[in-house]
N, C-alpha and C positions, 0 to 999 in steps of 0.2 A: 504495499499500499504507498503510495506516496503522499507525503505530509506536510500540508502546508498548512501556514494561520494570518490571520490577519491583522496588521497593524494594531487596529484599533482595540485589540485585545489586548493591548502591553503599554505599559506608563514609558516616560520617558523621551527623549530624543529617537530620532527615526535608526539612528545608528545604534544605540542601545537596542532598540526591539530588535534589529538586527543580529547584533550580538547574542542574543538572550536567546533567539528562534535557533541560531546555530548550534549554539554551546545545550540545546535541549534537544537535540537531533533532529530540529525540523527538515525536510528537503528544500521548500520554499517559502514563500511570504506571499501576501495578497497587500497590495499601497494601497491604503487609508487616504483618498485625496487629500486632506486636511492632512495627515502628518506630510506630505509632499510640499503644500503648499507652506508651510513653517519651516520648513528644511532651508538652509542656508546653502546648502548644495546643490551643484546642478543636475538634471536629469542624469546626466553623463557620468559624472561623479557617483550617486548614488547607484547607478549601473557597475559600475567599474566596481563599487564597494560591495556589492552583492555576490560579484564575480570571485573578490579576493576569498568571500568569506565559504565559496561552495553554496551557494542560496539561489534558487533560480526564483525572476519574479514573475508568478504565477496570476495573477489577476490585477487592471485596476479596475477602482470601485468610489464611489460608485455616478452612475451616470443616470438622470432623474428624470421625469416627466416631458418624455421624448413621443408617443404613440398616441392617437386619439384625438388630435387636433385640426384645426385649422389649416390652409395652405400655407398662408404669412407666416405662424408660427413654427410651422412645420418647418421652412425654409429657415430661421432665425435656428431651433432644435438640429438642423444638418450642418448648419455652420461651427455650432458649438462643437457637436460630435467632430468636424475632420480636426478641430484645434485639438482634441483629447487624443483621436489617431494620431496627428504628428504628435505630441506629447510620447504618446507610449511607444513609438519608434525612436525614440530618444533613449526611453526608460530599458526597451528591449523588451517588453510586455507584450504578447499575442491577442489579449484576451481581455475586455472591458465587460463590468457587469452593467447591465440596466436594468432597472428597475420598472416595474407596471408603473403608470403614470398614477397620481396622486390626487395632483392639484390643477392639472390644465386642461386635462381631457375633457370634448363633450361628446362625445358617442363612444360608445360601448359596441359598435360595429365590429368585429372581427374580420370582416373582411376588408375595413378599410385601416385596421393597426397594423395586417398583415401587409398589405401593400405599402406600407409609409417603413415598414422594418423592412422591407424587400429593398427601397429606395436606401436604407442605410445600409444594409448587406453591400449596394454596390460602390456603396461610398468605402464601407472597410475593406472592400477586394482590392481598391486602389493602393490603400497601406498593407496589405497583405495581414490583417488583424481582424479577429473575428468579435461577434456579440453574443453573450451568454443573457437572454432576458429571463429575470425571474419576476415570479408574482408575489407582491407583497401581499401581507396579509390585510393590509387595511388599503390595499388599490380601489381607486375609482370606480374602473368596472372589470377589471383583472384581478381577480384575487384567490385565484385557483392556481394550482399548478398544471391540471390537465387544459384547464384554458388556457393557459399561455402556451403548453405544449401543442394546442392546436392551432395558435397561431401562428405558431413557428411551421408548423407543417401548411399551414396554408401559404405563409412566404415563399418556402420553398428554394431557400437562397443558400449554397453552401456556408456564407459566413455567418447566418443566422442560427442559433441554435438555444437550451436551457439552461439555466442554474437552478438546481434542485437546491432549496433550504429548508432543512428539518422544522426548523421554527415555524416559519411560515405555513406550511405543510400540517406538521401535527396540534399547532395552535389552535386550529381551526377547526378542529377533529377530522380533517381530510384522508380518508385510508390510502398509505403509500402502496399499497399492491398494484395502484395501475401505473405505478414508477415504470416496471415490466413490459408496458407498452410502448412504450419510448425508444426508439431507436438508440444505441449507443451514442453514436455517430452525434445525434441531436443532442447529447448530453457535453458541454463544454464546460461544467463546472460543478461543484458538490459543495454546499456549506452544512457544516453540521454544528445545530448547537443544541444544548438541553436545558429544560426550565423546570422550578417548581409549579404543582399543577395549580394555579391560582384561578379566581376569578376576578377579572378586572378589565379595562378595554385594553384591546390587543397590542395596542403604538405603546403605552405606557410599560406593559409586559416585557415585549419586545428590548425597549433602549434602556431597562434600567435592571429586567432581571435573569437576563441569559445566562449559561451556566452551561461549566462543560460538562461532556459527555460523563455519565456515571454518577452527578452530582444532585440529577433531577429526578423527574418522574415521566418522561416521555422512554416509548419503547425502539428503541434507537438502533438494538440489535436486528429488529425485523425490519426497520426502514432501510438500512445499510444492506440487508441480506436481498432484499428487493431491488437495491443497486447493483450486487453485483451479479445478480441473474441477467441483467442484463447486455452483460459483457463490456460495461466502463471498467476504464482502467488508468483515469488523469486523476488529477491530485482531488485528496479528500483533506478539507481546509476547515479550519476553524474559524468564524466570527460569532465574539461574542461580544455584547454591545453590557455590561456590568459595571456599577460604580465602584466597586472591590477592587477590582481586577485592576481599573485605571489609576490607583492608588496606593497599588502594591509593589515592590521589587517586581521589575521585567523578567531577573532570571528565575526566582521562583515560580510565578506566574507562568513562563514559559514551558516550564518542569511537571508543574499544575497538567499544563494543556497535552503535553506529550506525552504523558503519564494516560491520559484521558484518552486519547485515540489507540494508543495500545490498548485499552482495556474494552474499546472500542471495536478494536478488531478483533476479541477473543470472542466477546459477544456475537457477534456476526458471524463466526464460524459454529460456536456452539448453535448457532439462530440455523444453520444453514444445514449443519448437520454431515460436515465433510464433503458436502457435494453443493455446488452452487449452480450445476444445469451445464450442460455443453459449452454455452455464450460464456461463461465465467472467465474472466481473462486476470481481477486479481487475486491477487495471493493473499487468502487470511489464513492466519494461524492459532489455535489457542494458545492459553497459557499453561504452563507446568500443574496438574490437577490435584490438588492436595485434597486432605483430608482435614473437617474441621478441628483445632483442638482439644484435645481430651480432658484439658484442665488449664487453669491460671494457676503455674506453681510459684509463682512471687509476683509480688508488685514492689518497687522500689520507690522512697520517699527521700527526698531529698531537702532537708530542715535545718535552718541556724536553730530553732527550739528543741534540739533531740533532747534534752534531760525533759521536758514536756510532753513529750510525746514516748519516752522511756517510761513515765507513770503513767499516761493516760494507758498504754498496752496492758501495761501489769493490772490494772483496775479491771481491765474486759477480759483477764485470763489468758492473756498469752503468755509465752514463756521464752524466755532470753537464752540463745545458743551463744553469744558471743561474738567476738570480733571474728570476721574473715584472717585467715592464718598469713595472708597478702596482701590483705585490700583494706581501705578505709573505711568498712561498712560494718555491718551487725545483722544478724540475723532475727528475726522473735515470728514465732509459730504456734501455731492453735488447730488442731485438725489437720486440717490439709491447707487452712490459710497460711499464708506465709508472706513477712514484710519483711524487706533489706531496707535498713535504714543508717542514711549517713546524712555527712552536710552536703552543702552545694556544693559545685566547684566552680572555681574562680576564672577558668578561663576561656567560657563560653556561657551563653542563658541555658538554662534549664529548668526546668517547671518541676511544683514541686513533686506532685506524679511525675516521676521521672523516666519510669519503664515500666516493663511488665513481662514477665516471662512464661512462656506458653506450651505445653508438652503437645507434641506434636508427631504423629505418625513415621514423616519423615524430613526430618529438618531439611538437609540439602535440599529437597525438591521447593521447602516452606522459601530457603532462602532464593532460588532461583527465581522463584514467581517474584518474589519484590523484586530483584535487582532488575528483570526484564520489564518491572513496573518503576523502573527507574529510581525504587528508594536507596539511597545514599547506605552502605556497609557501616556497620561499626564494629569493630575489632576487639572482642574481649583479651586483656592480656592473661594467660595461662599458663602455668606451670607444668610437667608434665604428666602431673598426677591428677590435673583440674578438669573436671568433665568437660568436653566438647558443647559449648553453646554458639550458635552462629545469629546476627542481627543486623539491624536497621532501623536508621531513624524515619520518625513519621517529621512529618511539617511542622507541626509546634514546636521541635526536639528532643520529645520523649522518644523512649528506644523499646524496641520489641526485640527480643532474644527468644528463639526458639530452641528448643533439647529435646531429646528421643523420649518416649512414654515410656516408664517402667513402673514394674508391677506394684512397688513399694512408694518409698519417697524419691526424689530425684537426687541423681548422685552427687548434683554440685553443694546438696546440704551437709556434704560429709567434710568439706573443707571448711565448716565453722564448728565450733564448738558441741559437745553434746547439749541438749535442752537443761534449763533448770527443773527441778519438781514443779509439781502445781497442782491444782484442782482438777476434777472432770472438767473436761471440754465443752462446752455448748455450742462456740461457732465450727464448723464444720469447713467452709470454703469460701471462696471469693465468689462474691454475689455477679457483684456489676461494678463498674470504674464510672465515674463522673468526671469527664473534664473540662477543664474551663478551656474557651478557645481564644484567641486573641481573634479579633475579627477579621483579619486579613488572610487565617490559617482557616476557619469554619467550613468553607466550603471543599476546602484541597484534604480536610482532615475525615470528611465524610468518603470522598472520594477513594483515601489512602485506606481506609478502612474497608470500603467496602469492594476494593479489587484487590489489595495488598493481601487480605486476610479472610477475602469472600463471606464478610458480613453481609446479612440482608438489612434493608432500611427498613425502621416502622415509620408509622406516620408519625409527623413531626407536630409539635405544638409550641404553643408562646404560654408562660408562666409570670401572673402579675406578681411584681417586687414590690417594694415601697421605691426604688429609685427608676421603673420601666419594665420594660418586656424583656425576660428573659426566653432566647429561643431556643429551644431542647430537640435533639435530634437523637433517635435510642436507634443501633444496627445490634445485630446480635447473631449470632451464630442460628443455624438452623435447628440444634439440639438446645440451645439456651445456655450454654457450658459459656460463652463469652459475651456478655451484655459490654457495650460503653456505649454512654450518653454524652454527646458533644452538648456543652452551654455556649452560646453566645451571650456577653451581657452586652447593656447597653450603649458601654463608651467603656475606657481602659479605667477611667478616674473611678468608677463604680464598680470595678470587679473586686478589690478588696473587701466591700460592704456587702455583695452578695455571697461571693467566697462558694461558686458551684462547683469548685473541685471537692471529691471526696472518695472515697474507697468503701462499699458496702459492703457486708460480710452476713452470709447466710447460717441461721444458728436455728438448732434443735427446737431452741423453748427461749423464746426472747425474754417471755417473765421470769424466769428462773435466771436468766443472766441477766436481767437489770439489777434484780435483786443482790445476786452476786457480787456485782460489780458494786451497788451501795454502799456493802458491807465490806469495799476496801478502798472504801472513799472516794468512789466515781460519783460526778455530777451531772448529769445529762441536761441539754439542753431544755430551758424551761417554755412549756408548754402551756397559753392560756387556758384558764377554766371555761370561756367561751368557745374554745373548739368542741371540750367534750360535752357540752349542751348540745352545740348542735351536732355531731355525729352520733349522741344519744336520740335526737329527734329525725335523723337520716336514717340510720341501722337499728332501732329497738334493741340497743347492745342488752343483754341480760345484766342486771345490777352488779353482780360480782365483779365479773368482767370489765364492767367500763370505771368500778370504783378502784381494779388493780392498775387498768388502761393511765387512769389519773394519779392514781399515788407514784407511778414510774416515770410519768410522761413519756409514755408510748403513745405513738399514735395507731391509728387504724384504718382500714380500710377494705371493701368486702365487692365481690361482685358475683355476677354467677357461676365462674369457677372456683372461687374460694375464698380467704379471708388474706390477711396481709396484715400482719403488726410488725411496728421498726418505731426504735429511736435515733437521737442522734447526740453525736460529743458535741461540748462546746469548740470551737475552732484556736486552731494551733497555729498561727502563723499564717498561710494562707490554703489552708485545708483543715478537713473534719472526716469524722468518721460517722459509718449509719451500720446500727446492726438488724436483719433482717428477717422474718420467720414469713415463710410462705406456705400455707395452710392448703391441702386438697391439689387443684390444677392453677391458682393464682398465677398469673404471669406477668402483671403491670409493676406499676413503679410507686403506688399511691399518691399518684400524679394529683389529685385534690387537696392533697397535705401539704404539697409544696409551697404555695403562697404563705400560709403558716409558717413553713419553717423558715422563709424566705423573712419573712418580718420580725421574727424572732432572733435571727438571727445578725439585721440591721438592726434590733433593739437594742441589744447585746453590745455592738460594737458603736452603739450612742452614749451608754452608761458607763464604757467603761474607762476607767480615770486614764489624764492623758499620759501618754508615754507606757502605759502598762499594755502587755496583748492581750488582747478577749480572748 
């Protein structure tokens, strides 16, 4: 698959966009006209720079409001087009994107539009260029790719073809199956974009909320499968209008973009089932197959408040194994839940929840899949007797390590000392991990977990907090062993107040654990009395259970599948812990309780004496 990216996807100067695209592994770029106009370099210099970097210049765009007009305006439009064709010759670009008319068309007569496109084709012939006609979802008369293809067929000119844009097709609910009726030689260009499934006007949706493939809700594997079956083998490009991407580091965005196309290639191969038909010319390869992790064998915390965290883990019943024999980290465990605890490293940014270890059937296959998706390797310094773990870095800077499955505890646990004695374990394993995502990494984080770890997205939601709405996206393995929630807070300034970053542990008996922890000096997050009045009215809870919940500050939820009991610790620095008990087949996260928890944490922060950690 030949890959390309529109310069509008990336921040920075035109040269910075070129460099980012090259470093991420793209074959070519589309030049968005405003980027050219703002550049201090001549078209010839831009062409030479692209050649120096080994990038093809695949498309010049956009050309607007051409067809369906009167004779006088048509002459003006042809004059405009000739100027662009001259410019394209200087740039060495052979294809121009023509958007369907949204402003000046006075007729929806397809014969008229075809005749005018034929005149444009005659002009393009003189300059040796092509025109790819695209139906905008908000086009005045032409808003369907099937209508655009019909007009191109009526124009019957070798220099006039179609551009297929997944957003314009799928946002309107059009069936992409008819793509297979378009001759491959008439598909001049393809632009891919994903998007969240929103109910809003399509123009605003397109201009502000497009995403890279795999980050939204469109069925792009099927779209590409229909395209492959036509025999198309030209560039597959990304055209993403997104406010976040245009403020982010272009190198990070370009890597995320290239990862999305590799994921799309995989999804296409899966949809095609290994056969694109006799016409298929575009190669598609699936990613290395990986089985879901059998467990989360550790979570790593990096915090300066390490003494407070030790006290908290002790109160919750974790046992200390002591320091690693060669590294400045220590291990705490209870049941199959293991916490690696250390201080932040000073040479790079590192989130508090700094990493996780996953037990997988084939660590090398998991690593190959991750690196195939451009995840950077992380090398663990190992002594000859240490367990072999292979790892990669996520977009937010956290690390994921893969280790081989084992019948008992993982082999790397022996690199620490034996655990200290303790009471009977109530905590069984890690239930889920909740990560705060910087605004510029949220969508990239979704794609990383979805593509690299093969986690499946669940419906996203917004949770009301005292400082605004917190957007939350849960991804989970098919069997629920690995669950990760990504939270996007309203602004960086509010992140410390909301504290959405935490680790949740599954327990066999939350009420018993809460009592045992209280006896060891534990004080949970305080939940207001109003909350318990509300859940009693909502669920008609047995009085004895309600009294226990309120006494121990345990929260409650129930649905048709089961019950959910959980409590929270007070924050330590920028992280807190949660303990949960799932009864029967409850699979949620107590979402209705989240606003109460956020308000309680916010109030605690406000009430904490200045200079004293909350």
